[in-house]
C-alpha positions in Angstrom: 147.1 -6.0 158.2 145.6 -3.7 155.6 142.8 -6.2 155.0 142.0 -6.3 158.7 141.7 -2.6 158.9 139.4 -2.5 155.9 137.2 -5.2 157.5 137.0 -3.3 160.7 136.0 -0.1 158.9 133.5 -2.0 156.8 132.0 -3.7 159.9 131.8 -0.4 161.7 130.0 1.1 158.7 127.5 -1.7 158.5 126.9 -1.5 162.3 126.2 2.2 162.0 123.8 1.7 159.2 122.0 -1.1 161.0 121.6 1.2 164.1 120.3 4.0 161.8 117.8 1.6 160.3 116.7 0.3 163.7 116.1 3.9 164.8 114.3 4.8 161.6 112.1 1.6 162.0 111.2 2.6 165.6 110.2 6.1 164.5 108.1 4.7 161.7 106.3 2.4 164.1 105.5 5.3 166.4 104.3 7.3 163.4 102.2 4.4 162.2 100.6 4.0 165.6 99.8 7.7 165.7 98.3 7.6 162.2 96.2 4.5 163.2 94.9 6.4 166.3 94.0 9.4 164.2 92.4 7.2 161.6 90.2 5.7 164.3 89.2 9.1 165.6 88.3 10.3 162.1 86.2 7.1 161.5 84.4 7.6 164.7 83.7 11.3 163.8 82.4 10.1 160.4 80.0 7.7 162.1 78.9 10.5 164.5 78.3 13.0 161.6 76.4 10.4 159.6 74.1 9.8 162.6 73.6 13.5 163.0 72.8 13.9 159.3 70.3 11.0 159.6 68.6 12.6 162.6 68.4 16.0 160.9 66.9 14.4 157.8 64.3 12.7 159.9 63.6 16.0 161.6 63.1 17.7 158.2 60.7 15.0 157.1 58.8 15.4 160.3 58.6 19.1 159.9 57.5 18.8 156.3 54.9 16.2 157.2 53.7 18.4 160.1 53.4 21.4 157.9 51.5 19.5 155.3 49.2 18.0 157.9 48.4 21.5 159.2 47.8 22.7 155.7 45.1 20.0 155.2 47.1 18.0 152.5 46.8 14.5 154.0 47.6 12.5 150.9 51.4 13.0 151.2 51.2 12.4 154.9 49.3 9.1 154.4 51.7 8.1 151.7 54.7 8.7 153.9 53.1 6.9 156.8 52.4 3.9 154.5 56.0 3.9 153.4 57.2 3.9 157.0 54.8 1.1 157.9 56.0 -1.0 154.9 59.7 -0.3 156.0 58.8 -1.4 159.5 57.1 -4.6 158.2 60.1 -5.3 156.1 62.5 -5.0 159.1 60.2 -7.2 161.2 60.2 -9.8 158.4 64.0 -9.7 158.3 64.2 -10.1 162.1 61.8 -13.0 162.0 63.4 -14.7 159.0 
C-alpha cells in the first residue's frame, strides 16, 4: 500500500509540473507573438526612416546644386547631371537586360 501512495504522489507531482510547463509554454508563445509584432513595427519604422533620409539627402543635393547654379559655377552642376544620367542609363540597361 505504501508503494501505491508513493506512486499517486509522484503522479500528482508530475501532473502539476506538466500543467506548469503548459502554462509557461502558452505565456512564452504570447510573448513571442508580441515580440514578433514589435519587431515588424520596428522594421517598418526603419524602412520609413531610411526613405526619409534618402529624400532629405536628395533635397540637400538639389539645394547645393541650385546654390551653385545661381553662383555661376556650372561645372559641378554639369558633372552631377552627367552622373545622374549615367545612373539612369544603367538602370534602364538593367531593366532591358
